[in-house]
C-alpha positions in Angstrom: 54.8 95.0 201.0 57.6 94.3 203.9 57.3 97.6 205.7 53.2 96.8 206.3 53.6 93.3 206.9 52.3 91.9 203.4 55.2 90.0 202.7 57.4 88.3 205.5 60.8 88.7 205.9 61.3 84.9 205.5 60.9 85.3 202.3 64.6 86.8 202.7 66.8 84.0 205.0 64.9 81.1 206.9 67.7 82.3 209.0 66.3 84.6 211.8 69.7 86.3 211.6 69.2 86.9 207.9 66.1 88.8 208.8 67.6 91.8 210.0 67.5 94.8 208.5 66.1 93.9 204.9 64.4 97.0 203.7 65.8 99.3 200.6 66.9 97.3 197.4 69.0 99.5 195.9 70.3 103.0 196.4 72.5 105.5 194.8 75.4 107.1 196.5 79.4 107.9 196.7 82.2 105.1 196.3 84.1 106.3 199.7 87.2 104.4 197.8 86.7 105.5 194.8 84.9 108.9 195.0 82.8 107.7 191.9 79.0 108.4 192.2 77.2 105.3 191.8 73.9 103.3 191.3 73.3 99.9 192.8 71.1 97.2 193.4 71.5 95.1 196.5 69.7 92.1 198.1 69.0 93.9 201.5 69.5 97.0 203.3 69.4 99.9 201.1 68.2 102.1 203.5 71.2 103.1 205.5 73.6 106.0 205.7 76.2 103.1 204.4 76.3 99.8 202.5 79.8 98.2 203.1 78.6 94.6 201.0 79.3 95.8 197.1 77.0 94.5 194.7 77.4 92.7 191.2 74.2 95.2 189.7 76.2 98.4 190.1 76.1 101.4 187.8 78.4 104.9 187.5 75.8 107.2 187.2 75.7 109.4 184.3 77.0 112.9 184.8 73.9 114.9 183.6 71.9 112.5 186.5 71.6 113.7 189.8 71.7 111.3 192.5 68.1 112.0 193.6 67.3 111.1 189.7 69.7 107.9 190.1 68.1 106.4 193.0 65.2 106.0 191.3 66.8 103.8 188.3 68.1 100.0 189.9 65.5 98.0 190.5 62.5 99.3 188.2 64.9 98.3 185.4 66.6 95.8 186.1 63.6 94.3 187.2 62.1 94.9 183.4 64.3 94.5 181.2 65.2 90.5 183.1 61.6 90.0 182.8 61.3 91.2 179.3 64.5 90.1 177.9 65.8 87.2 179.6 62.5 85.4 180.6 59.9 86.6 178.3 61.3 87.0 174.9 59.2 90.9 173.8 58.9 90.9 170.3 58.3 94.4 168.2 54.1 94.5 167.1 53.5 92.2 170.0 50.8 93.2 172.7 51.3 93.6 176.4 49.0 94.7 180.0 51.7 96.5 182.4 49.6 96.9 185.3 49.9 99.9 187.8 51.1 101.8 184.9 52.5 104.6 186.9 53.9 103.3 189.8 57.7 102.9 188.9 57.9 99.7 187.2 55.3 100.1 185.5 56.3 103.8 184.4 59.9 101.8 183.1 57.8 99.1 181.4 55.7 101.2 179.3 58.9 103.3 178.6 60.8 100.5 177.6 57.7 98.3 175.7 56.9 101.4 173.6 60.4 102.0 172.9 60.4 98.1 171.4 57.1 99.2 169.6 54.7 96.5 171.5 51.4 98.4 172.2 51.4 98.8 175.4 47.6 98.5 177.9 48.2 99.6 181.1 46.1 100.4 184.5 45.9 102.8 187.2 43.8 104.1 190.0 43.2 107.1 189.6 41.5 109.5 187.1 45.2 111.9 187.7 47.8 109.1 187.4 45.7 108.5 184.1 45.8 111.8 182.7 50.0 111.8 183.8 49.8 108.7 181.7 48.4 110.1 178.4 50.6 112.9 178.9 54.1 111.4 179.7 53.5 108.6 176.8 52.0 110.4 173.6 51.6 106.7 171.7 49.3 105.3 174.5 46.4 105.3 173.5 43.1 106.2 176.4 41.1 103.0 175.3 44.2 101.2 176.5 43.8 102.4 179.7 42.2 100.2 182.8 41.3 100.4 186.1 44.0 98.6 189.1 41.3 98.7 191.3 39.5 96.1 190.2 38.8 93.3 187.9 36.9 95.8 185.5 40.6 95.5 182.9 39.2 92.1 182.1 36.2 93.3 179.8 38.6 96.8 178.3 40.9 93.8 177.3 38.7 92.0 175.4 37.0 94.7 174.1 40.2 96.3 172.7 41.4 93.4 171.7 38.7 91.7 170.1 38.3 88.6 172.5 42.2 87.6 171.5 43.9 88.8 174.8 47.4 89.6 174.9 50.6 88.4 174.2 52.3 89.9 177.5 51.4 90.4 181.0 53.0 92.2 183.4 51.8 91.5 187.0 52.1 92.9 190.1 48.5 93.3 191.6 47.0 89.9 193.7 44.0 87.2 193.8 40.8 88.0 192.4 42.7 90.5 190.1 45.3 88.5 189.2 43.1 86.0 188.2 41.7 88.3 186.1 45.1 89.2 184.8 45.8 85.4 183.1 42.5 85.4 181.8 44.1 88.8 179.7 46.5 85.9 177.6 45.5 85.2 174.4 46.8 81.6 172.8 50.6 81.2 174.0 50.9 84.4 176.0 53.5 85.1 178.4 52.5 86.2 182.0 55.8 87.8 183.6 54.8 87.7 187.4 56.4 90.3 189.5 54.7 90.4 193.1 55.1 87.8 195.7 52.2 88.6 197.8 50.4 85.4 195.9 53.9 83.2 195.6 54.2 83.9 199.2 50.9 82.8 200.3 50.4 79.8 198.1 47.3 80.9 196.2 46.1 78.4 193.9 45.6 79.0 190.3 43.6 76.5 188.1 45.1 74.9 185.3 42.5 75.2 182.9 44.5 78.8 182.0 47.1 76.6 180.3 44.6 75.4 177.9 45.3 78.3 176.0 48.9 77.3 175.8 50.1 79.9 178.3 53.8 80.4 180.4 53.7 81.3 183.4 57.1 83.0 184.4 58.0 84.0 188.1 60.1 87.2 188.3 62.6 87.6 191.2 65.2 90.6 190.1 67.0 89.5 193.3 67.7 86.4 192.2 70.0 88.3 189.9 72.9 89.5 192.3 73.3 85.7 192.8 73.5 84.7 189.3 76.3 83.7 187.0 78.8 86.5 186.1 77.6 86.1 182.2 73.9 86.9 183.1 75.1 89.3 184.7 77.5 91.2 181.7 74.7 90.3 179.7 71.6 92.0 181.9 74.2 95.1 182.1 75.3 95.8 178.8 71.8 96.0 177.9 71.2 98.3 180.5 74.1 100.6 179.2 73.1 100.6 175.6 70.0 101.5 176.7 70.6 104.2 178.9 73.3 106.3 175.9 70.1 105.5 173.7 67.9 107.7 176.1 65.7 104.6 176.3 66.2 104.9 180.0 65.7 107.4 182.3 65.0 109.0 185.5 61.3 108.6 187.1 59.0 111.0 189.2 60.1 110.8 192.4 58.8 112.7 196.2 61.8 112.5 198.1 61.5 112.7 201.9 64.3 113.7 204.4 65.6 110.7 206.3 63.7 112.1 209.8 61.0 111.5 207.8 61.1 107.5 206.6 58.3 106.9 208.6 55.8 109.8 207.0 57.7 108.1 203.6 56.4 104.5 203.9 52.2 105.9 204.8 52.6 108.2 201.4 53.6 105.2 199.8 51.3 102.8 200.5 48.5 105.1 200.5 48.9 104.4 196.6 48.6 108.2 195.2 52.3 108.2 194.6 53.1 108.7 190.5 56.8 107.7 190.3 59.1 106.6 192.7 59.4 107.7 196.8 63.0 108.1 198.2 64.4 109.0 201.4 67.5 111.7 201.4 70.1 110.7 203.4 72.3 113.9 203.3 71.9 117.1 202.1 75.8 117.0 200.8 77.0 113.9 198.8 80.3 114.7 200.3 78.7 115.3 204.4 79.5 112.7 206.0 76.8 113.2 208.5 74.0 112.5 207.7 70.3 114.1 208.3 69.1 114.5 211.7 67.2 111.5 212.4 66.2 109.7 215.6 68.2 106.3 215.6 69.1 104.0 218.6 72.5 102.4 218.3 71.7 98.7 218.3 73.1 96.6 221.1 75.5 93.3 219.2 78.0 91.2 221.4 81.0 90.3 220.5 81.2 86.5 219.4 85.0 85.7 222.1 82.7 87.0 224.8 80.9 84.8 227.4 77.9 85.9 228.8 76.4 84.7 232.1 72.3 84.9 232.3 71.0 83.6 236.0 67.5 82.8 235.8 68.1 82.3 231.7 66.1 79.4 231.4 62.9 81.1 232.9 60.5 82.8 230.3 62.8 85.8 230.3 65.8 84.7 230.1 65.4 82.3 227.3 63.7 85.5 225.4 66.9 87.5 226.3 69.1 84.4 225.6 67.3 84.4 222.4 67.6 88.1 221.5 71.3 88.1 222.4 72.1 84.9 220.2 70.3 87.3 217.2 72.8 89.9 218.5 76.7 88.1 218.1 76.6 86.5 221.6 77.3 82.5 220.7 79.2 81.7 223.9 76.0 81.8 226.4 75.6 80.3 229.6 72.5 79.9 231.9 72.2 79.7 235.1 69.0 77.7 237.0 68.8 76.2 240.4 66.6 73.3 238.4 68.5 73.0 235.5 66.5 71.7 232.3 62.9 71.0 233.2 60.9 71.3 229.5 61.2 70.5 226.8 60.6 73.9 225.5 64.1 74.9 227.0 66.1 72.1 225.3 64.3 73.2 222.0 65.7 76.5 221.9 68.8 76.0 223.0 69.1 72.9 220.2 68.5 76.2 218.0 71.2 78.6 219.2 72.6 75.7 218.5 72.6 75.9 214.7 73.3 79.7 215.1 76.6 78.5 216.0 76.2 79.5 219.7 78.0 77.3 222.4 75.4 77.2 225.3 76.3 75.8 229.0 73.7 75.2 231.7 74.6 75.3 235.3 73.2 74.4 238.3 76.3 76.1 240.8 74.2 77.4 243.5 74.5 82.0 243.4 73.1 82.3 246.5 76.4 81.6 247.8 79.4 83.2 246.8 81.4 80.0 246.1 78.7 79.5 243.5 78.8 82.2 242.0 82.5 81.6 241.5 82.0 78.7 239.7 79.7 80.2 237.4 82.5 82.6 236.2 84.5 79.6 235.9 82.5 77.9 233.6 82.1 81.2 231.6 85.4 81.5 231.6 86.3 77.7 230.4 84.6 79.1 226.3 85.9 82.7 226.8 86.2 85.5 228.6 83.6 87.3 230.3 81.7 89.9 228.7 78.4 90.2 230.2 76.2 89.2 233.7 72.4 89.8 233.4 70.6 88.3 236.5 67.0 87.8 236.2 66.7 85.5 238.5 63.5 85.9 240.8 61.9 84.3 243.8 58.6 85.3 245.1 57.4 84.9 248.6 54.4 87.0 248.9 52.2 88.1 251.4 51.9 91.4 254.1 53.5 92.6 256.0 52.0 91.7 259.2 52.1 88.0 258.1 56.3 88.2 257.1 59.0 86.2 258.5 62.3 86.5 257.9 62.5 83.6 256.7 60.2 84.2 254.1 62.8 87.7 253.3 66.0 85.7 252.5 64.2 83.4 250.7 63.4 86.1 248.9 66.5 88.5 248.8 68.9 85.1 247.9 68.4 85.2 244.0 68.6 89.4 244.0 70.1 91.2 246.4 72.6 88.2 248.0 74.2 86.9 244.2 73.8 90.6 243.1 76.6 91.3 245.7 78.4 88.1 244.8 78.8 88.5 241.9 79.7 91.9 242.1 82.9 91.2 243.8 83.6 88.4 242.1 83.4 89.8 238.8 85.5 93.2 240.0 88.8 90.9 240.0 87.6 88.1 237.7 86.2 89.8 234.9 88.3 92.4 233.6 86.8 92.6 230.3 83.3 93.0 231.0 80.8 95.2 229.1 77.3 94.0 230.6 76.1 94.4 234.3 72.7 94.2 234.0 69.8 93.5 236.9 66.3 93.1 235.7 64.7 95.0 238.9 60.5 96.0 239.0 58.8 99.3 239.2 57.2 97.9 242.4 60.4 98.8 244.2 60.0 102.1 244.2 56.4 102.6 244.0 55.3 99.6 246.2 52.9 96.5 245.6 51.0 95.1 247.9 51.8 91.7 249.2 55.6 92.0 248.1 58.0 94.5 250.4 60.6 91.5 250.3 60.4 91.2 246.5 60.8 94.9 246.3 63.0 95.6 248.9 65.0 93.0 247.2 65.1 94.5 244.0 65.6 98.5 245.8 69.1 96.3 247.6 70.4 95.7 243.7 70.0 98.8 242.6 71.2 100.7 245.5 74.6 98.0 244.0 74.3 99.1 240.8 74.3 102.6 241.9 77.5 102.1 243.1 79.4 100.6 240.6 78.4 103.1 237.8 79.9 105.3 240.5 83.3 102.9 240.5 83.6 103.8 236.5 82.6 99.6 236.3 79.6 98.8 233.8 76.1 98.8 235.7 72.7 98.8 234.2 69.6 98.6 236.8 66.2 97.8 234.5 63.1 98.5 236.4 60.2 96.5 234.8 56.8 96.9 234.8 54.3 94.0 234.5 55.8 91.5 231.4 53.3 89.8 229.6 53.5 86.6 227.7 56.3 85.2 229.6 57.8 85.1 232.9 55.8 84.9 236.7 53.4 87.6 236.2 52.3 85.6 232.1 52.0 82.4 234.8 50.0 84.0 236.8 47.4 86.1 234.9 46.3 82.9 232.9 46.9 85.0 229.1 44.3 88.2 230.5 46.7 90.3 228.9 45.3 93.9 230.2 45.3 92.8 233.9 46.7 95.9 235.7 49.4 95.1 238.2 50.7 97.9 240.5 49.5 100.5 237.7 51.0 99.1 234.8 49.3 96.8 232.2 51.2 93.8 231.2 54.2 94.7 228.0 54.4 92.6 225.6 58.1 90.5 225.2 58.5 92.3 222.1 58.2 95.3 223.2 60.6 94.9 226.4 63.4 93.2 223.6 63.1 95.9 221.6 63.4 98.8 224.2 66.9 97.3 225.3 69.0 98.9 222.8 67.7 102.0 224.4 67.7 100.7 227.7 70.8 99.8 228.1 72.4 102.4 226.0 71.3 104.9 228.1 73.6 106.9 230.7 71.7 106.5 233.3 72.4 103.6 236.0 68.9 102.7 236.8 66.3 103.1 234.2 62.4 101.7 233.7 60.4 100.2 231.1 56.3 99.9 231.7 52.9 100.8 230.5 51.2 102.5 232.7 47.5 101.5 233.1 45.4 104.8 231.7 42.4 105.5 234.4 40.0 106.1 231.6 36.1 107.2 231.8 33.2 105.3 230.3 32.8 106.2 226.1 29.1 107.4 225.0 27.1 104.8 223.5 27.3 107.2 220.3 31.5 106.7 220.1 32.5 106.4 215.8 34.0 102.8 215.8 34.5 104.7 212.2 36.1 107.5 213.0 38.8 105.7 215.1 39.9 103.5 212.4 40.1 106.3 209.9 42.0 108.1 212.4 45.3 105.6 213.4 45.2 105.0 208.9 45.6 108.3 208.4 42.3 108.1 206.3 41.0 111.9 206.6 37.5 111.4 204.3 35.6 108.4 204.1 34.9 109.0 200.1 38.4 108.5 199.3 38.3 104.6 200.1 36.2 101.8 198.7 33.8 100.6 201.9 34.8 97.0 200.7 38.3 96.6 200.6 40.4 95.9 203.3 42.7 97.5 205.5 45.3 95.3 204.6 45.3 96.7 201.3 44.8 99.7 202.2 48.0 99.8 203.9 47.1 99.0 207.5 51.2 97.8 208.7 51.5 95.9 212.0 51.9 99.4 214.5 48.5 100.2 213.3 47.3 96.3 213.1 48.2 96.5 217.0 46.1 100.1 218.2 43.7 99.5 216.0 43.4 95.9 217.7 43.5 96.9 221.4 40.7 100.3 220.3 38.8 97.7 219.4 39.4 95.6 222.6 39.3 98.2 224.7 36.9 101.1 223.4 34.4 98.8 221.5 34.7 95.7 223.2 35.0 93.9 219.7 37.6 91.0 220.0 39.0 90.0 216.5 41.7 87.4 215.6 44.8 88.1 213.2 42.4 87.1 210.0 39.8 88.9 211.4 42.0 92.0 211.5 43.8 91.5 207.6 40.4 90.7 206.4 38.7 93.6 208.2 37.0 96.4 205.8 34.9 98.9 207.3 31.8 97.8 206.0 32.9 95.0 208.5 33.4 97.9 211.4 30.1 98.5 210.8 28.2 95.5 211.6 29.8 94.8 214.0 28.8 97.7 215.7 25.2 96.2 214.4 25.7 93.1 216.3 25.0 95.4 219.7 22.6 97.1 218.6 19.2 95.6 219.8 17.6 97.7 217.7 15.8 96.5 214.5 13.7 98.3 211.7 10.6 96.6 211.4 11.4 94.3 208.1 10.1 97.6 206.0 11.9 98.9 203.2 14.6 102.3 204.4 12.1 104.5 202.5 8.7 103.5 203.7 10.2 102.4 207.4 8.5 105.3 208.9 7.3 103.8 212.3 11.3 102.4 212.6 14.1 103.1 214.4 16.7 103.1 211.8 20.4 101.9 212.9 22.6 105.7 211.9 24.8 105.4 209.2 25.4 101.4 209.1 21.6 101.4 206.8 23.0 104.4 205.1 26.0 103.0 203.4 24.0 100.1 202.6 21.2 102.1 201.1 23.1 104.0 199.4 25.8 102.4 198.2 29.4 102.7 197.5 30.2 106.3 195.5 33.4 105.5 194.9 32.3 103.3 191.8 29.1 105.2 191.3 30.2 106.0 187.6 30.6 102.5 186.5 27.2 100.5 185.1 28.9 97.1 185.5 30.9 96.5 188.5 32.6 92.8 189.0 31.9 91.7 192.5 35.0 89.8 194.2 33.7 85.9 194.7 35.0 82.7 195.3 34.6 81.7 191.5 37.0 78.9 190.4 39.0 78.6 187.0 36.7 76.5 185.4 33.5 78.9 186.3 35.2 82.1 185.0 34.8 81.4 181.4 30.8 80.8 182.3 27.6 84.0 182.3 28.0 86.2 185.9 25.3 86.2 187.6 23.8 90.1 187.0 22.7 91.8 190.3 20.4 94.6 190.5 20.4 96.1 193.8 17.1 98.0 195.6 15.8 101.7 195.3 19.2 102.9 196.0 20.7 101.2 192.4 24.3 101.0 193.2 26.5 98.4 194.8 26.9 98.3 198.5 28.3 96.4 201.6 25.6 94.1 201.4 26.8 93.2 197.9 30.2 93.0 198.7 29.8 90.9 201.2 27.4 88.6 199.5 29.5 88.1 196.4 32.6 87.2 199.0 29.5 83.8 199.5 29.1 82.8 195.5 30.6 80.1 193.8 30.7 82.2 190.4 31.3 85.1 188.9 29.8 88.0 189.6 28.3 91.8 189.1 25.7 94.3 190.7 24.3 96.6 187.7 24.5 100.3 188.2 21.2 102.5 187.7 23.0 105.2 188.7 23.3 106.9 185.8 20.2 106.1 184.9 18.5 108.1 188.1 16.5 110.6 185.6 15.1 108.1 183.6 10.6 108.1 184.8 10.1 104.6 183.5 10.8 100.8 184.3 11.3 100.4 180.5 13.9 103.2 179.7 15.6 101.8 182.5 15.7 98.1 181.3 16.2 99.6 177.5 19.4 101.2 178.3 21.0 98.9 181.0 20.5 96.2 178.2 23.2 97.4 175.7 25.9 96.7 179.0 24.3 93.2 179.2 24.2 92.0 175.8 27.9 92.1 175.1 28.7 89.8 178.8 26.0 87.3 177.6 26.0 84.1 174.9 22.9 83.4 173.6 24.8 79.7 173.6 24.5 80.4 177.6 21.4 81.0 179.8 21.5 84.4 181.7 20.9 84.1 185.0 19.4 87.9 186.5 19.0 88.1 190.5 16.7 91.7 191.6 15.9 93.3 195.2 13.8 94.7 195.9 12.8 98.0 193.2 15.9 96.0 191.7 13.1 93.4 190.7 11.3 95.5 188.4 14.3 96.0 186.0 15.3 92.2 186.3 11.9 91.3 184.8 12.1 94.0 182.1 15.2 92.9 181.5 14.8 89.1 180.8 12.1 90.5 178.9 13.9 91.8 176.1 16.4 89.2 176.7 13.6 86.2 176.1 12.9 88.7 172.3 16.6 88.5 171.2 16.9 85.0 171.8 18.2 84.3 175.0 16.9 82.1 177.9 17.7 81.8 181.7 16.8 82.2 185.0 15.4 85.2 187.3 16.1 85.3 190.8 13.9 87.4 193.0 14.7 88.9 196.1 11.3 89.8 198.0 10.2 92.1 195.2 8.1 92.0 192.2 5.6 94.8 190.5 1.9 93.7 192.5 4.2 93.5 196.0 5.9 96.6 195.9 3.3 98.9 194.3 0.3 97.9 196.8 3.6 98.6 199.3 4.3 101.8 198.2 1.1 102.8 198.1 -0.3 101.8 201.5 2.6 103.7 203.0 2.3 106.9 200.8 -1.3 107.0 199.9 -2.9 106.4 196.4 -2.5 110.4 196.2 0.0 111.3 197.5 2.0 114.5 196.7 5.4 115.1 195.2 6.0 117.2 198.4 4.9 114.4 200.2 7.0 112.2 199.0 10.8 115.2 198.9 9.4 115.3 202.8 10.1 111.5 203.4 12.7 111.3 201.7 14.4 113.9 202.7 13.4 113.2 206.5 14.4 109.8 206.3 17.8 110.2 205.1 19.0 112.6 207.6 17.4 110.3 210.1 19.7 107.7 209.1 22.7 110.6 209.0 22.4 111.8 212.3 20.1 109.1 214.9 20.1 111.3 217.4 17.4 113.7 215.9 14.2 111.5 215.9 12.1 111.2 213.3 8.9 113.9 214.6 11.6 116.6 213.9 12.9 115.7 210.6 9.9 115.5 209.1 8.4 118.5 211.0 11.3 120.7 209.2 10.9 119.4 205.9 7.3 119.7 206.3 7.5 124.1 206.9 9.5 124.3 203.6 6.6 124.1 200.2 9.7 124.7 197.9 11.7 121.8 196.9 14.9 123.7 196.1 15.1 125.2 199.4 14.4 121.5 200.8 17.2 120.4 198.5 19.0 123.4 200.5 18.5 122.3 203.6 19.2 118.8 202.9 22.5 119.4 201.7 23.5 121.1 204.9 22.9 117.9 207.0 24.8 116.5 204.0 28.4 118.9 204.6 28.3 117.7 208.3 29.3 114.0 207.3 32.1 112.6 205.4 30.9 109.3 203.7 28.8 111.1 200.6 29.5 113.8 198.4 26.8 117.0 197.7 26.3 116.3 194.1 26.1 112.2 194.7 23.4 112.6 197.7 21.4 115.0 195.5 21.5 112.8 192.0 20.4 109.2 194.9 17.0 111.1 196.0 16.3 112.2 192.9 16.6 108.3 191.3 14.8 107.4 194.5 12.0 110.0 193.7 11.2 108.8 190.1 11.7 105.2 191.3 9.4 105.1 194.0 7.0 107.5 191.9 7.2 104.8 188.4 6.5 101.7 191.5 3.4 103.6 192.7 2.3 104.2 189.1 3.2 100.9 187.9 1.2 98.6 185.1 1.7 95.2 186.9 0.0 93.6 183.6 3.4 94.8 181.6 5.4 92.0 183.2 3.8 88.6 182.2 4.4 86.8 179.0 7.4 85.4 180.7 9.5 81.7 179.8 11.8 82.1 181.9 11.7 80.4 185.5 11.7 82.2 188.5 12.7 81.4 191.8 10.8 84.2 194.5 13.2 84.6 197.8 10.8 86.1 200.6 12.1 87.0 203.8 10.2 85.7 207.2 9.3 88.9 208.5 6.9 89.8 205.5 6.7 93.4 204.7 3.2 93.4 203.6 0.1 90.8 205.1 -2.5 91.3 202.4 -0.6 89.9 199.7 -0.2 86.4 198.1 2.6 83.7 198.9 4.4 84.3 196.0 3.6 87.9 195.2 1.9 86.6 192.5 4.9 85.8 190.5 3.0 82.3 189.3 1.1 84.9 187.3 4.3 86.7 185.0 5.9 83.1 183.7 4.7 80.3 181.7 8.0 78.8 183.5 8.4 77.1 187.3 8.3 78.9 189.8 10.4 78.5 193.2 9.2 79.9 196.6 12.2 80.0 199.1 11.7 81.6 202.6 14.6 82.5 204.8 15.5 84.0 208.2 15.2 88.0 208.4 13.1 91.1 207.1 13.4 93.1 204.0 16.2 94.0 204.8 18.7 92.0 207.1 17.9 88.9 204.7 20.6 89.9 202.9 22.9 89.0 205.4 21.5 85.7 206.1 24.3 83.3 204.6 21.5 81.0 204.0 21.1 83.2 200.7 24.5 82.9 199.2 23.9 78.9 199.2 20.4 80.0 198.0 22.4 81.6 195.0 24.8 79.2 195.0 22.5 75.7 194.5 21.0 77.7 191.4 24.3 78.6 189.8 23.9 78.5 186.1 27.0 76.0 185.5 24.6 73.5 187.1 22.2 73.7 183.4 24.1 71.5 181.3 24.5 71.8 178.1 21.6 68.7 177.4 18.8 70.6 179.6 19.5 73.8 177.6 19.0 72.9 174.4 16.1 71.4 175.9 14.8 74.3 177.4 15.3 76.3 174.0 13.6 74.2 172.3 10.3 73.4 174.4 10.2 77.0 176.3 9.7 74.8 179.0 10.9 75.0 182.4 14.0 72.0 182.8 15.3 70.5 186.1 18.4 72.1 187.7 21.0 68.8 188.4 
């Protein structure tokens, strides 16, 4: 979480000094004083070759454990024992839900819970992990394992506990999954929260959940490191006892050598590991040398020495002084001809003083030798001078033909002249000098129009540095390219970070400071740091934005991730975020705020692309839009749904539902011809204020009638509903047919509720289908249209005519399918099996729509709301699509902007659904509705 930036380092100390080197909370190794093999949990800094400060939570490693195995034990078991026995006080015969069961803490918690005779429920994300859990823990029931990637585990707990809920929840999930986990608790249950994400982000938890007398415990095991000796002894004695009894054992482990630490973190955030991931620092525990690893020595400054920064009150100077204060400097002299002129300068100086720094602001004239002498004397009043960093600059730009002697002299004074005097004086007055550094520019060697004098001044400074280096004195000249955010270039650039200057782009100040360790440690006297402006040729309009982001994220197959999952949840770290942001801005002209970037999904990426496309389809459903330009992969993703979750019949959507509405029946959404959840529904769900689920029809692809599909579907809907509460069903396009039939079956069973139809109804869909296919179309014609339409969306460069002609030349359906599979192999969004099933399902559903018995949809009592787009797909049809003939209840018509496809993107649709929230139908009105079978007003 820290490595990816999902948790801020501020959690580990308010002081920025305390926020360095926080990665790693446990280790195993050799005590250099005693030679004992030890394992330990530490506050921070465990990812290191040495740990200097001993921790209270330290154990001798059992003889039969290796160092590799021991490294998997401290944090996970300390967390579990702290949560179970010091906070939760677990008891045998109780029930517990343990999330992420195949992770480190999950495996440890399951092992301990089973050893103490609790009934365990758990979650994991893949079938492979589920099989591993069943093989590892024979006592674990398969029915007690749910999915950790969504909130479906709530239904599992409800089913397996007969609605009672569990006694304990050990939770590491966040956001909507945390809320679902709270709902899994039974009366007087205990919620043990070990995740910090929601606490750090101040996420809200409604008070209504405490009506069940539950207890919410924050389990922050790192607080134990500052606990009393009595608490530490109690915890260690429990762990020692269970190690000896064989309850505590090492976890499965994946080992990475030290030089592959980046790959280790990427493997970890990929979410595919089981157990723990450890970093091996040495091959041989007795060897003092670490494995080969690219490491840069960090520069630290001595507290007893003083450091002089001419130009220290400028933009770069303030950042350099701040960096030095973080790295140990406590006596700093800032030289400026004008002194303090801005409140920000005063603020930063006050901040450094809180770190224990002594700050002097000097206005001595460094363009004179006497001024430089006085500056050094001021610094020596604090302590011996340990470093001089000349950042002073005066610009007098102009074309060479227009330059004069005065402009050259003014430009030389703070740079060349001051450096000459500081060099001469420091040789005599500064015997303990460790750093003599000047900040130069790449323009001195390459030239920059209008800056001849500036380039020459820098060049003189560099020659002084080379002379000092030859004499064996401290000397370093750093040539910077354009520096962004602070300093002269930033002031001129008006925040245009991509402005090109002298063949370089602006280098962010954070990058400049990060490079200082490397630059100041280099042996060469003159070093450089810049961002070279690449000469790019224009990109083609067919550049795949999804592939670009996949490459940065290290995702090889789009089918391996959920399209609605944010990039942050997939493991986007800060470096990836910067690269993605720059790529989208530079190559695709997409400007995103940091918040947008954190919430970015592959679905939203395609939406951004659509906004730049001028072509729109003509408003017909995907399969019927024979004359429209298809919008490539985006419509395919929408209309063929999300394959990742296709095996589920009920898919919960992430909504804005508050806890007060979590107990109400959900909106039941039935998608269109594709029959599966997709980007449009994930996006719509995020705008809804009450719970919502998608009823997927993928498992019913072989059924041949609407009645059959409805009868199979209702068996999965009834357990969600209560006869005393209204149902609320929303159908879109073909899904409206299933919605109406399900409503008929529910009313027959004694349920009452409300129906919303999104641009669909029996009469409308039958007319539309036969209009575009003809009254007497053949199965061959239908397969040709299906194959060619989908292929055109996978490969939009191929014309509709060419794809249709290819399939029309083939008479055999099997051969058509084989050709279709050749196209499918060329993309990585959908598998062959899913594509074949989807074609068959669409074929059956279009066919049943064309032969629909419209009269069989009558006799309803529920009120119906029809939401229709302004751009209708069929002109010669009643305004309400003849819906008033289907029910004795009230029919409401609403029209929103868009066409059959784009209406789902209209934010007004979410408002319309929220206006008909089932929670607004109060108990009194609902009882009257049931009693009278008449429509009632919705308040």
